Residue frames as qw, qx, qy, qz and C-alpha x, y, z in Angstrom:
[[0.000, 0.889, 0.457, 0.000, 0.00, 0.00, 0.00],
 [0.418, 0.432, -0.032, 0.798, 1.48, 3.36, -0.95],
 [0.340, -0.647, -0.435, 0.526, 1.77, 6.00, 1.74],
 [0.262, 0.852, 0.214, 0.400, 0.87, 9.50, 0.56],
 [0.584, -0.212, -0.220, 0.752, 3.63, 11.88, 1.54],
 [0.001, 0.963, 0.251, -0.097, 3.06, 15.49, 2.52],
 [0.569, 0.287, -0.056, 0.769, 5.43, 18.35, 1.85],
 [0.251, -0.911, -0.246, 0.214, 6.09, 21.57, 3.72],
 [0.575, 0.246, 0.091, 0.775, 8.10, 24.39, 2.17],
 [0.187, -0.902, -0.262, 0.287, 8.52, 27.81, 3.78],
 [0.488, 0.756, -0.009, 0.435, 10.19, 30.86, 2.30],
 [0.405, -0.889, 0.188, -0.101, 11.75, 31.79, 5.66],
 [0.831, 0.230, -0.270, 0.429, 15.56, 31.53, 5.71],
 [0.454, -0.883, 0.084, 0.079, 17.89, 32.56, 8.54],
 [0.585, -0.597, 0.413, 0.361, 21.58, 33.42, 8.50],
 [0.699, 0.355, 0.431, 0.448, 22.07, 33.87, 4.75],
 [0.259, -0.324, 0.148, 0.898, 23.79, 36.72, 2.91],
 [0.303, 0.140, -0.390, -0.858, 21.34, 36.86, 0.03],
 [0.553, 0.155, 0.675, -0.463, 17.87, 35.46, 0.70],
 [0.701, 0.536, -0.075, -0.464, 16.92, 35.49, -2.99],
 [0.431, 0.529, -0.724, -0.103, 19.98, 33.52, -4.08],
 [0.188, -0.194, 0.903, -0.333, 19.63, 31.11, -1.17],
 [0.653, 0.290, 0.457, -0.530, 15.99, 30.56, -2.00],
 [0.668, 0.564, -0.326, -0.361, 16.81, 29.96, -5.66],
 [0.206, 0.441, -0.871, 0.063, 19.50, 27.44, -4.69],
 [0.405, -0.003, 0.800, -0.442, 17.07, 25.62, -2.42],
 [0.721, 0.438, 0.168, -0.510, 14.49, 25.52, -5.18],
 [0.507, 0.562, -0.615, -0.219, 17.10, 24.11, -7.58],
 [0.061, -0.252, 0.936, -0.236, 17.79, 21.34, -5.07],
 [0.574, 0.215, 0.579, -0.537, 14.09, 20.62, -4.65],
 [0.675, 0.528, -0.193, -0.478, 13.72, 20.31, -8.43],
 [0.366, 0.447, -0.814, -0.064, 16.26, 17.46, -8.37],
 [0.382, -0.108, 0.811, -0.431, 14.33, 15.46, -5.77],
 [0.149, -0.085, -0.887, -0.429, 12.50, 12.56, -7.39],
 [0.245, -0.577, -0.780, 0.011, 9.55, 12.33, -4.99],
 [0.039, 0.427, 0.011, 0.903, 8.05, 15.80, -4.70],
 [0.591, -0.584, -0.270, -0.487, 5.54, 14.88, -2.01],
 [0.819, -0.448, -0.267, 0.239, 8.01, 14.22, 0.82],
 [0.463, 0.416, -0.155, 0.767, 9.95, 17.46, 1.06],
 [0.408, -0.836, -0.295, 0.216, 10.46, 19.54, 4.19],
 [0.493, 0.310, -0.015, 0.813, 12.19, 22.91, 3.70],
 [0.293, -0.843, -0.152, -0.425, 11.75, 25.31, 6.61],
 [0.620, -0.770, 0.143, -0.058, 13.43, 26.59, 9.76],
 [0.080, 0.749, -0.653, -0.079, 16.89, 26.09, 8.16],
 [0.536, -0.140, 0.830, -0.056, 16.14, 22.39, 7.71],
 [0.617, 0.407, -0.384, -0.553, 15.84, 20.62, 4.35],
 [0.431, -0.145, 0.890, -0.036, 14.92, 16.94, 4.07],
 [0.675, 0.250, -0.327, -0.613, 13.38, 14.68, 1.47],
 [0.652, 0.065, -0.746, -0.118, 12.30, 11.03, 1.28],
 [0.008, -0.038, 0.774, -0.632, 11.07, 11.24, 4.88],
 [0.089, -0.491, -0.863, -0.071, 7.59, 10.17, 5.94],
 [0.072, -0.163, 0.085, -0.980, 6.69, 13.49, 7.65],
 [0.286, -0.438, -0.847, -0.101, 3.78, 11.76, 9.31],
 [0.156, -0.474, -0.499, 0.709, 3.24, 14.59, 11.80],
 [0.156, 0.209, -0.219, -0.940, 2.21, 16.95, 9.00],
 [0.362, -0.158, -0.768, -0.504, -0.32, 14.39, 7.81],
 [0.193, -0.383, -0.813, 0.395, -1.96, 14.18, 11.27],
 [0.058, -0.684, -0.469, -0.555, -5.17, 16.17, 10.95],
 [0.482, -0.813, -0.310, 0.101, -5.43, 17.23, 14.59],
 [0.585, -0.397, 0.078, 0.703, -1.83, 18.44, 14.67],
 [0.288, 0.276, 0.410, 0.820, -2.15, 20.36, 11.39],
 [0.199, -0.782, -0.478, -0.346, -5.39, 21.95, 12.59],
 [0.542, -0.748, -0.195, 0.331, -3.81, 23.12, 15.85],
 [0.520, -0.213, 0.212, 0.799, -0.72, 24.54, 14.17],
 [0.150, 0.446, 0.479, 0.741, -2.74, 26.37, 11.52],
 [0.313, -0.811, -0.457, -0.187, -5.13, 27.75, 14.16],
 [0.554, -0.795, -0.094, 0.229, -2.50, 29.01, 16.58],
 [0.527, -0.340, 0.281, 0.727, 0.38, 30.30, 14.44],
 [0.365, 0.820, -0.034, -0.440, 0.77, 33.04, 11.91],
 [0.857, 0.469, 0.039, 0.211, 2.36, 32.42, 8.54],
 [0.247, 0.834, -0.391, 0.300, 6.09, 33.04, 8.13],
 [0.184, 0.463, -0.774, 0.392, 8.55, 32.27, 10.94],
 [0.576, -0.195, 0.545, -0.577, 5.85, 31.01, 13.33],
 [0.916, 0.230, 0.053, -0.324, 4.46, 28.48, 10.87],
 [0.574, 0.586, -0.568, 0.063, 7.98, 27.49, 9.79],
 [0.148, -0.461, 0.772, -0.412, 8.62, 26.06, 13.28],
 [0.849, -0.082, -0.148, -0.500, 6.18, 23.21, 12.67],
 [0.773, 0.133, -0.599, 0.162, 8.79, 20.47, 13.24],
 [0.107, 0.265, -0.611, 0.738, 9.69, 22.05, 16.58],
 [0.619, -0.187, 0.164, -0.745, 5.99, 21.98, 17.53],
 [0.877, 0.042, -0.432, -0.206, 5.94, 18.30, 16.64],
 [0.470, 0.231, -0.696, 0.491, 8.83, 17.69, 19.05],
 [0.210, -0.206, 0.482, -0.826, 6.92, 19.40, 21.86],
 [0.789, -0.070, -0.074, -0.606, 3.69, 17.57, 21.15],
 [0.777, 0.133, -0.612, 0.066, 5.59, 14.27, 21.11],
 [0.235, 0.231, -0.672, 0.663, 7.15, 15.16, 24.47],
 [0.468, -0.165, 0.294, -0.817, 3.78, 16.07, 25.99],
 [0.874, 0.008, -0.271, -0.402, 2.21, 12.86, 24.75],
 [0.617, 0.251, -0.693, 0.275, 5.20, 10.88, 26.00],
 [0.135, 0.103, -0.677, 0.716, 4.72, 12.13, 29.57],
 [0.486, -0.342, -0.253, -0.764, 0.91, 12.23, 29.57],
 [0.802, -0.352, -0.469, -0.114, 0.70, 9.31, 32.01],
 [0.529, 0.053, -0.500, 0.683, 3.28, 10.74, 34.43],
 [0.337, -0.823, -0.398, 0.223, 2.53, 12.68, 37.59],
 [0.421, -0.331, 0.075, 0.841, 3.63, 16.29, 37.21],
 [0.278, 0.840, 0.242, -0.398, 2.76, 19.63, 35.67],
 [0.647, 0.497, 0.255, 0.520, 3.84, 21.22, 32.40],
 [0.288, -0.787, -0.005, 0.546, 6.17, 24.26, 32.42],
 [0.616, 0.566, 0.239, 0.494, 7.26, 26.67, 29.68],
 [0.287, -0.816, 0.061, 0.499, 9.92, 29.38, 30.08],
 [0.194, 0.345, 0.243, -0.886, 9.39, 31.62, 28.09],
 [0.458, 0.454, 0.762, -0.059, 6.02, 31.42, 26.34],
 [0.082, -0.067, 0.371, 0.922, 6.08, 34.66, 24.27],
 [0.468, -0.037, -0.238, -0.850, 2.69, 34.68, 22.44],
 [0.630, -0.081, 0.620, -0.461, 1.71, 31.28, 23.85],
 [0.659, 0.377, -0.449, -0.470, 1.76, 29.46, 20.51],
 [0.394, 0.248, -0.884, 0.044, 3.55, 26.30, 21.59],
 [0.162, 0.037, 0.801, -0.575, 1.62, 25.90, 24.84],
 [0.608, 0.282, 0.141, -0.729, -1.68, 26.49, 23.05],
 [0.634, 0.323, -0.615, -0.339, -0.87, 23.81, 20.46],
 [0.219, 0.138, -0.923, 0.285, 0.12, 21.34, 23.19],
 [0.313, 0.125, 0.617, -0.711, -3.01, 22.12, 25.22],
 [0.669, 0.289, -0.160, -0.666, -5.18, 21.50, 22.16],
 [0.689, 0.303, -0.628, -0.197, -3.65, 18.08, 21.53],
 [0.447, 0.027, -0.813, 0.372, -2.92, 16.71, 25.01],
 [0.514, -0.702, -0.431, -0.238, -5.41, 16.54, 27.86],
 [0.289, 0.322, -0.476, 0.766, -4.20, 18.93, 30.57],
 [0.536, -0.591, -0.226, -0.559, -7.34, 18.78, 32.71],
 [0.855, -0.463, -0.221, 0.080, -5.59, 16.74, 35.42],
 [0.673, -0.182, -0.070, 0.713, -2.49, 18.94, 35.69],
 [0.003, 0.919, 0.090, -0.385, -1.41, 22.58, 35.66],
 [0.674, 0.464, 0.177, 0.547, 0.41, 24.37, 32.88],
 [0.355, -0.784, -0.050, 0.506, 2.83, 27.06, 34.10],
 [0.568, 0.631, 0.201, 0.489, 3.86, 29.75, 31.61],
 [0.426, -0.700, -0.036, 0.572, 6.50, 32.41, 32.23],
 [0.525, 0.504, 0.257, 0.636, 7.61, 35.43, 30.24],
 [0.216, -0.298, -0.157, 0.916, 8.62, 39.07, 30.53],
 [0.312, 0.708, 0.633, 0.009, 6.04, 39.85, 27.79],
 [0.151, 0.985, 0.021, -0.077, 7.48, 43.35, 27.40],
 [0.798, 0.119, 0.025, 0.590, 10.92, 44.57, 26.36],
 [0.038, 0.992, -0.119, 0.016, 13.27, 47.41, 27.10],
 [0.558, 0.636, -0.473, 0.244, 17.02, 47.74, 26.80],
 [0.290, -0.573, 0.642, -0.419, 17.59, 46.82, 30.47],
 [0.906, -0.058, 0.290, -0.302, 16.09, 43.38, 29.92],
 [0.412, -0.459, 0.738, 0.273, 18.34, 40.39, 29.10],
 [0.606, 0.330, 0.705, 0.164, 16.34, 39.13, 26.10],
 [0.112, -0.063, 0.431, 0.893, 16.24, 40.54, 22.59],
 [0.450, 0.316, 0.217, -0.807, 13.10, 42.25, 21.39],
 [0.231, 0.243, 0.898, 0.284, 10.44, 40.32, 19.49],
 [0.083, -0.303, -0.421, -0.851, 7.68, 41.88, 17.36],
 [0.474, -0.588, -0.568, -0.327, 4.82, 41.08, 19.75],
 [0.449, -0.263, -0.517, 0.680, 6.52, 42.36, 22.92],
 [0.127, -0.542, -0.184, -0.810, 4.32, 45.09, 24.40],
 [0.225, -0.185, 0.542, -0.788, 2.51, 46.32, 27.49],
 [0.746, 0.035, 0.082, -0.660, -0.56, 44.35, 26.39],
 [0.521, 0.285, -0.783, -0.182, 1.05, 41.00, 25.50],
 [0.065, -0.054, 0.890, -0.447, 0.41, 39.45, 28.93],
 [0.534, 0.277, 0.404, -0.689, -3.33, 40.16, 28.59],
 [0.637, 0.411, -0.420, -0.499, -3.34, 38.83, 25.04],
 [0.348, 0.223, -0.909, 0.052, -1.74, 35.55, 26.14],
 [0.252, 0.057, 0.748, -0.611, -4.04, 35.30, 29.16],
 [0.638, 0.319, 0.083, -0.696, -7.02, 35.53, 26.79],
 [0.565, 0.349, -0.681, -0.310, -5.70, 32.57, 24.78],
 [0.362, 0.027, -0.903, 0.231, -5.91, 30.30, 27.82],
 [0.554, -0.454, -0.076, -0.693, -9.37, 30.25, 29.40],
 [0.794, -0.183, -0.573, 0.090, -8.41, 27.08, 31.30],
 [0.458, -0.846, 0.102, -0.252, -8.20, 27.85, 35.05],
 [0.877, -0.368, 0.191, 0.242, -5.28, 25.44, 35.45],
 [0.646, 0.462, 0.039, 0.606, -3.03, 27.47, 33.12],
 [0.440, -0.816, -0.129, 0.353, -0.96, 29.74, 35.37],
 [0.555, 0.630, 0.064, 0.540, 0.79, 32.65, 33.66],
 [0.522, -0.724, -0.101, 0.440, 3.46, 34.61, 35.52],
 [0.428, 0.842, -0.027, 0.327, 5.05, 37.81, 34.28],
 [0.408, -0.855, 0.318, 0.038, 8.63, 38.54, 35.29],
 [0.327, 0.659, -0.677, -0.021, 12.22, 37.45, 34.95],
 [0.985, -0.151, -0.078, 0.000, 13.14, 33.80, 35.24],
 [0.461, -0.219, -0.856, 0.084, 14.44, 32.42, 37.56],
 [0.054, -0.052, 0.474, -0.878, 13.22, 35.11, 40.01],
 [0.584, -0.069, -0.119, -0.800, 9.58, 34.77, 38.92],
 [0.607, -0.048, -0.789, -0.083, 9.64, 31.05, 39.73],
 [0.147, -0.065, -0.715, 0.681, 9.34, 32.07, 43.38],
 [0.431, 0.024, 0.067, -0.900, 5.93, 33.59, 42.64],
 [0.869, 0.121, 0.237, -0.418, 4.41, 30.41, 41.24],
 [0.381, 0.470, -0.773, -0.189, 5.99, 27.09, 40.26],
 [0.908, -0.162, -0.227, -0.313, 5.14, 23.40, 40.59],
 [0.565, -0.570, 0.589, -0.098, 6.67, 20.82, 42.89],
 [0.648, -0.003, 0.729, 0.221, 6.57, 18.08, 40.23],
 [0.362, 0.642, -0.282, -0.614, 7.20, 18.56, 36.52],
 [0.816, 0.194, 0.540, 0.067, 6.49, 16.13, 33.69],
 [0.599, 0.566, 0.291, 0.487, 7.30, 18.43, 30.77],
 [0.291, -0.763, 0.015, 0.578, 9.74, 21.35, 30.85],
 [0.582, 0.613, 0.299, 0.443, 10.19, 23.59, 27.81],
 [0.362, -0.711, 0.009, 0.603, 12.83, 26.33, 27.95],
 [0.519, 0.562, 0.377, 0.522, 13.14, 28.97, 25.22],
 [0.256, -0.893, -0.181, 0.322, 14.69, 32.09, 26.74],
 [0.582, 0.712, -0.015, 0.393, 17.53, 32.87, 24.29],
 [0.127, -0.827, 0.369, -0.405, 19.74, 33.59, 27.29],
 [0.644, 0.169, -0.709, 0.233, 22.33, 31.24, 28.80],
 [0.037, 0.194, -0.638, 0.744, 22.29, 32.69, 32.33],
 [0.610, -0.081, 0.157, -0.772, 18.48, 32.68, 32.57],
 [0.847, 0.078, -0.432, -0.299, 18.23, 29.13, 31.25],
 [0.505, 0.154, -0.741, 0.416, 20.83, 27.77, 33.66],
 [0.208, -0.169, 0.478, -0.836, 19.04, 29.66, 36.43],
 [0.768, -0.039, -0.097, -0.632, 15.77, 27.96, 35.48],
 [0.782, 0.125, -0.610, 0.004, 17.44, 24.55, 35.42],
 [0.206, 0.245, -0.701, 0.638, 18.97, 25.14, 38.85],
 [0.450, -0.080, 0.394, -0.797, 15.48, 25.68, 40.27],
 [0.785, 0.156, 0.006, -0.600, 13.37, 23.29, 38.20],
 [0.545, 0.352, -0.743, -0.166, 15.43, 20.28, 37.07],
 [0.016, 0.124, -0.908, 0.399, 15.28, 18.49, 40.42],
 [0.524, 0.207, 0.450, -0.693, 11.49, 18.77, 40.24],
 [0.626, 0.321, -0.497, -0.509, 11.29, 16.93, 36.92],
 [0.847, -0.193, 0.416, -0.268, 9.99, 13.42, 37.63],
 [0.374, -0.277, 0.822, 0.329, 11.84, 10.33, 36.34],
 [0.400, 0.408, 0.770, 0.283, 10.85, 9.84, 32.72],
 [0.150, 0.881, 0.241, -0.379, 9.98, 13.53, 32.41],
 [0.646, 0.411, 0.321, 0.558, 11.09, 15.34, 29.27],
 [0.158, -0.753, 0.013, 0.638, 12.96, 18.62, 28.81],
 [0.600, 0.590, 0.346, 0.416, 13.01, 20.46, 25.47],
 [0.308, -0.612, 0.080, 0.724, 15.60, 23.24, 25.02],
 [0.564, 0.765, 0.287, -0.115, 14.45, 25.28, 22.03],
 [0.257, 0.927, -0.264, -0.070, 17.73, 27.07, 21.27],
 [0.757, -0.476, 0.411, 0.176, 20.25, 24.36, 22.18],
 [0.737, 0.073, 0.503, 0.446, 21.44, 23.49, 18.68],
 [0.371, 0.892, 0.193, 0.173, 21.26, 26.93, 17.08],
 [0.676, 0.175, -0.125, 0.705, 24.70, 28.40, 16.42],
 [0.026, -0.690, -0.010, -0.724, 23.53, 31.91, 17.34],
 [0.641, -0.648, 0.123, -0.393, 22.92, 30.60, 20.87],
 [0.742, 0.262, -0.567, 0.242, 26.16, 28.66, 21.23],
 [0.051, -0.435, 0.590, -0.678, 26.62, 30.03, 24.77],
 [0.777, -0.193, 0.220, -0.557, 23.52, 28.12, 25.81],
 [0.910, 0.215, -0.350, -0.051, 24.82, 24.97, 24.13],
 [0.459, 0.414, -0.622, 0.481, 28.15, 25.15, 25.96],
 [0.291, -0.367, 0.510, -0.722, 26.64, 26.00, 29.35],
 [0.837, -0.088, 0.140, -0.522, 23.89, 23.37, 29.17],
 [0.818, 0.293, -0.494, 0.036, 26.14, 20.65, 27.79],
 [0.292, 0.348, -0.688, 0.566, 28.45, 21.01, 30.78],
 [0.478, -0.277, 0.371, -0.747, 25.57, 21.43, 33.25],
 [0.918, -0.009, -0.045, -0.395, 23.96, 18.16, 32.24],
 [0.710, 0.338, -0.584, 0.201, 27.22, 16.23, 31.95],
 [0.002, -0.398, 0.643, -0.654, 27.93, 17.12, 35.58],
 [0.637, -0.096, 0.423, -0.637, 24.63, 15.42, 36.46],
 [0.358, -0.082, 0.923, 0.116, 25.16, 12.31, 34.36],
 [0.554, 0.626, 0.503, -0.221, 22.63, 13.35, 31.72],
 [0.325, -0.135, 0.534, 0.769, 23.18, 14.05, 28.05],
 [0.412, 0.604, 0.170, -0.661, 21.33, 16.34, 25.69],
 [0.578, 0.295, 0.670, 0.361, 20.25, 15.01, 22.30],
 [0.071, 0.479, -0.187, -0.855, 20.81, 17.74, 19.70],
 [0.573, 0.501, 0.645, -0.063, 18.02, 17.60, 17.12],
 [0.397, 0.253, 0.465, 0.750, 18.12, 18.81, 13.50],
 [0.074, -0.853, -0.454, -0.246, 15.41, 21.30, 14.47],
 [0.172, 0.596, -0.300, 0.724, 17.95, 23.09, 16.67],
 [0.678, -0.593, 0.053, -0.431, 16.26, 21.85, 19.82],
 [0.174, 0.358, -0.866, 0.301, 17.88, 19.85, 22.60],
 [0.798, -0.294, -0.289, -0.438, 16.06, 16.91, 24.17],
 [0.067, 0.335, -0.833, 0.435, 16.63, 15.32, 27.58],
 [0.763, -0.363, -0.417, -0.335, 14.68, 12.45, 29.13],
 [0.275, -0.645, 0.549, -0.456, 15.33, 12.37, 32.86],
 [0.638, 0.032, -0.768, 0.042, 16.52, 9.03, 34.15],
 [0.692, -0.635, -0.311, -0.145, 15.59, 7.78, 37.59]]
């Protein structure tokens, strides 16, 4: 039985000198691929002859399309798949879900649509705003109203959203047991600070996803987190998506 293959191609390219020439070169490569229905070209990742089953999953595609804008947000679809896999993997474990930082709430909203969170809490943290004294770089949606906009996306009473700097804001609200931990702060010191507070609370079998771990622009996070986990007898799996994945052993 033949398996119909999906494709996903985004025009978003990072870290190139000439986006037009890079896009033309990518298109030339795609034209040489024999099977045109199994191509993934987005988020600085190009593959072909892969099943790409996650794109074919109707519920997943519906959630991604509903909760992301086109362009860079939509291009992160493989990263969303990693997070949904992680949430499904730990669905039977005792422990809450945590995301530092949530920005517009896209990834948490997709996860909450696809995984039952009614028996656990989902903790979201972010600064939501930006000024030059803050340790993160500005993003287009940062504003005085972003917290309220994200709050409106999560009517569930068990989704707890805290505004402030991590790790300091973890003292305001944070769980004792964690099944899924997602860290995406673009800042080595803040991410290590979060790990210092939260890693011991991750239950055995719990999953950590580090969004920036394998991206060269965030090599300081890679170096710091590689050493931090080695010191604890754990190892981070670097994924082609740029994410890092850790499953906590007992």
